[in-house]
C-alpha positions in Angstrom: 97.0 115.7 83.9 95.3 113.0 86.4 96.2 113.2 90.1 96.1 110.2 92.6 96.5 110.5 96.6 99.9 109.5 98.0 101.5 109.5 101.2 105.1 110.6 101.5 107.2 109.4 104.3 110.3 111.1 105.1 113.4 110.3 106.8 116.7 111.9 108.1 118.8 109.4 109.8 121.5 111.6 110.5 120.7 115.3 111.8 124.5 116.4 110.8 124.3 115.2 107.2 120.9 116.3 106.5 120.5 113.5 103.7 116.6 112.8 103.6 115.2 109.6 102.2 111.5 109.5 101.1 109.2 106.6 100.5 106.2 106.9 98.4 103.0 105.2 98.9 100.1 105.2 96.7 96.4 105.5 98.5 94.0 104.2 99.7 96.3 101.0 100.0 99.5 101.1 102.1 102.4 98.9 100.8 102.2 96.6 103.8 104.6 94.0 103.8 105.9 95.2 100.1 108.9 97.4 99.3 107.9 101.2 98.7 109.8 103.2 96.3 112.7 105.3 97.7 114.4 108.6 96.6 117.3 110.5 98.0 117.9 114.2 98.5 121.1 115.6 99.7 119.5 117.9 102.2 116.1 118.8 103.4 116.5 122.2 101.6 116.6 120.2 98.4 114.0 118.2 99.0 111.5 121.2 100.3 112.3 122.6 97.0 111.2 119.7 95.3 107.9 119.3 97.1 107.3 123.2 96.8 107.5 122.5 93.0 104.8 120.1 93.1 102.5 122.2 95.2 103.4 121.5 98.7 102.8 124.7 100.8 105.2 126.7 102.6 103.4 126.1 106.0 103.6 122.5 105.3 107.4 122.5 104.6 108.3 124.6 107.5 106.3 121.8 109.7 108.0 119.0 107.9 111.5 120.8 108.8 110.6 121.2 112.4 109.5 117.7 112.6 112.7 116.5 110.9 114.8 118.3 113.2 113.0 117.1 116.1 112.4 113.7 115.7 113.9 112.6 112.1 110.8 111.6 110.4 107.7 113.1 109.1 104.5 112.0 106.9 102.9 114.3 104.1 99.2 112.3 103.6 96.7 112.8 100.9 99.3 114.5 98.5 97.4 114.7 95.0 100.1 114.0 92.6 100.2 113.4 88.9 102.7 110.7 87.6 104.9 113.8 86.3 105.0 115.2 89.7 105.7 111.7 90.9 108.7 111.4 88.7 109.6 115.0 89.6 110.3 113.8 93.2 112.8 111.0 91.8 110.3 108.2 91.5 109.6 106.0 88.3 106.1 106.4 86.9 103.6 104.2 89.0 101.3 102.3 87.2 
């Protein structure tokens, strides 16, 4: 199971609905000018559960929740993910 580095950009546009959109960027390159794949989660709790299943630590998830509450966005960098983990987050497998 080969893992590659990714950044995950998390947005919560409406704090009352709690719906989160996540965008995935493969490192070291960023998708400048191009479209990043997106996935949606009905709540930040469901997103946190999915991230926990792919190995994101509880302390990181708590920081993410605080950032989403305060600013409506958060970035996770240098996530080492396999293709299966990327798919588990709702993205199509990336070549």
